[in-house]
GULOMI-114843 format. One record per residue (C-alpha): residue number from 1; z, y, x. Coordinates in Angstrom, 3 decimals. Layout:
<pts>
resi,Z,Y,X
NUM,Z,Y,X .
...
</pts>
This chain:
<pts>
resi,Z,Y,X
1,-0.242,0.201,-0.279 .
2,-1.219,3.265,1.778 .
3,1.150,6.322,0.984 .
4,-0.665,9.382,0.577 .
5,1.618,12.783,2.165 .
6,2.196,13.935,-1.782 .
7,4.059,10.718,-1.899 .
8,6.090,10.670,1.030 .
9,7.361,14.623,0.411 .
10,8.578,13.679,-2.917 .
11,10.059,10.660,-1.075 .
12,11.693,12.771,0.973 .
13,12.725,14.638,-1.761 .
14,14.521,11.200,-3.215 .
15,16.222,10.660,-0.670 .
16,17.490,13.954,-0.159 .
17,18.560,14.211,-3.460 .
18,20.390,10.660,-3.250 .
19,21.849,11.605,-0.313 .
20,22.969,15.183,-1.983 .
21,24.916,12.751,-4.848 .
22,26.594,10.577,-2.277 .
23,28.159,13.751,-0.590 .
24,29.104,14.803,-3.779 .
25,30.556,11.508,-5.001 .
26,32.522,11.440,-1.595 .
27,34.055,14.410,-2.640 .
28,36.329,12.901,-5.108 .
29,37.102,10.464,-2.505 .
30,37.924,13.204,0.275 .
31,39.685,15.723,-2.162 .
32,40.509,19.186,-2.476 .
33,39.385,20.014,1.732 .
34,36.053,18.570,0.867 .
35,35.179,20.693,-2.843 .
36,36.393,23.437,-0.543 .
37,33.942,22.827,2.653 .
38,31.101,22.224,-0.362 .
39,31.869,25.394,-1.541 .
40,33.026,23.977,-4.656 .
41,34.066,26.993,-7.569 .
42,37.090,27.929,-7.024 .
43,37.968,26.281,-11.191 .
44,37.140,22.713,-9.976 .
45,38.992,23.185,-6.102 .
46,41.992,23.801,-8.512 .
47,41.221,20.833,-10.054 .
48,41.071,18.347,-7.719 .
49,44.672,19.998,-6.107 .
50,46.053,19.678,-9.254 .
51,44.392,15.886,-10.000 .
52,43.000,17.351,-13.318 .
53,39.768,15.224,-14.707 .
54,37.357,18.681,-14.398 .
55,36.327,17.944,-10.490 .
56,35.687,13.955,-10.565 .
57,33.825,14.389,-13.701 .
58,32.082,17.381,-13.195 .
59,30.983,16.267,-9.842 .
60,30.019,12.762,-10.963 .
61,27.705,14.533,-13.904 .
62,26.591,15.971,-10.683 .
63,25.682,12.844,-8.419 .
64,24.116,11.819,-11.788 .
65,21.874,14.042,-11.746 .
66,20.708,14.074,-8.298 .
67,20.253,9.924,-8.686 .
68,18.277,11.044,-11.725 .
69,16.125,13.489,-9.519 .
70,15.819,10.586,-7.249 .
71,14.874,8.119,-9.958 .
72,11.939,10.569,-10.852 .
73,10.949,10.961,-6.967 .
74,10.299,6.997,-6.813 .
75,8.607,6.668,-9.457 .
76,5.781,9.549,-8.960 .
77,6.132,8.027,-5.139 .
78,5.196,4.586,-7.299 .
79,8.289,2.706,-5.860 .
80,8.815,2.270,-8.489 .
81,7.603,2.026,-12.672 .
82,6.709,4.940,-14.474 .
83,9.396,6.944,-15.662 .
84,8.919,8.722,-19.411 .
85,8.453,12.311,-19.183 .
86,7.090,11.886,-15.354 .
87,5.400,15.054,-15.019 .
88,7.326,17.764,-16.912 .
89,10.274,16.421,-15.021 .
90,9.108,16.186,-11.899 .
91,7.785,19.956,-12.485 .
92,11.312,20.966,-13.835 .
93,13.168,20.029,-10.724 .
94,10.803,21.571,-8.671 .
95,11.066,24.753,-10.519 .
96,15.036,24.438,-10.296 .
97,14.958,23.988,-7.058 .
98,12.749,26.607,-5.983 .
99,14.907,28.498,-8.020 .
100,17.827,27.577,-6.732 .
101,16.785,28.603,-3.326 .
102,14.731,32.055,-4.201 .
103,17.664,32.856,-5.840 .
104,19.986,33.625,-2.726 .
105,17.540,35.578,-1.016 .
106,18.452,38.786,-2.303 .
107,22.542,37.875,-1.703 .
108,21.122,36.594,1.981 .
109,19.537,40.282,3.057 .
110,22.471,42.413,1.360 .
111,25.488,40.597,2.936 .
112,26.907,38.826,6.241 .
113,24.935,36.157,7.198 .
114,26.229,33.032,5.672 .
115,24.647,29.943,7.357 .
116,25.920,27.295,4.670 .
117,23.845,29.122,2.374 .
118,21.051,29.555,4.394 .
119,20.431,25.741,5.234 .
120,21.660,25.294,1.829 .
121,18.855,27.615,0.019 .
122,16.336,26.495,3.046 .
123,17.323,22.539,1.651 .
124,16.695,23.536,-1.905 .
125,13.155,25.175,-1.301 .
126,12.500,22.046,0.758 .
127,12.644,19.765,-2.059 .
128,11.602,22.294,-4.250 .
129,8.282,22.051,-2.584 .
130,8.868,18.009,-1.956 .
131,8.971,17.720,-5.716 .
132,6.338,20.746,-6.366 .
133,3.525,18.204,-4.217 .
134,4.480,14.966,-6.205 .
135,4.082,16.814,-9.476 .
136,0.696,18.327,-8.478 .
137,-0.174,14.536,-7.370 .
138,0.551,13.430,-11.006 .
139,-1.557,15.584,-12.869 .
140,-4.304,14.964,-9.685 .
141,-4.065,11.324,-10.492 .
142,-4.706,11.703,-14.247 .
143,-7.493,13.506,-13.900 .
144,-9.462,11.184,-11.614 .
145,-8.347,7.973,-14.166 .
146,-9.485,9.482,-16.970 .
</pts>
């Protein structure tokens, strides 16, 4: 099976999404200091310190969303069977990632350099491009098979 560059990018985006999901789940085990390092909202860090359910449940939901992104990426790349709403999901995921990356530009320009935010935004942008390329591949595949 030959994999084209767009599918390789989609697989890369999926692997990054899976790694991010695992990182989120590790925060549950690591506790409040891990949430703080991951720049979780204050209310989530407070929940982790108090032992309430907000921190682990919200983190599990985010990890689930990230694993869903992984499934769509792998489906788009042909590694697993086609998932319903594949094209729409890939476009939506790409859009969310790109917006998340670009929304921090004004913050990065107006504030002192925050290396963590710069790295995170760059990562979000890269993953967004990976999903966008995969979405474009899905649209071109359907045109050639019709």
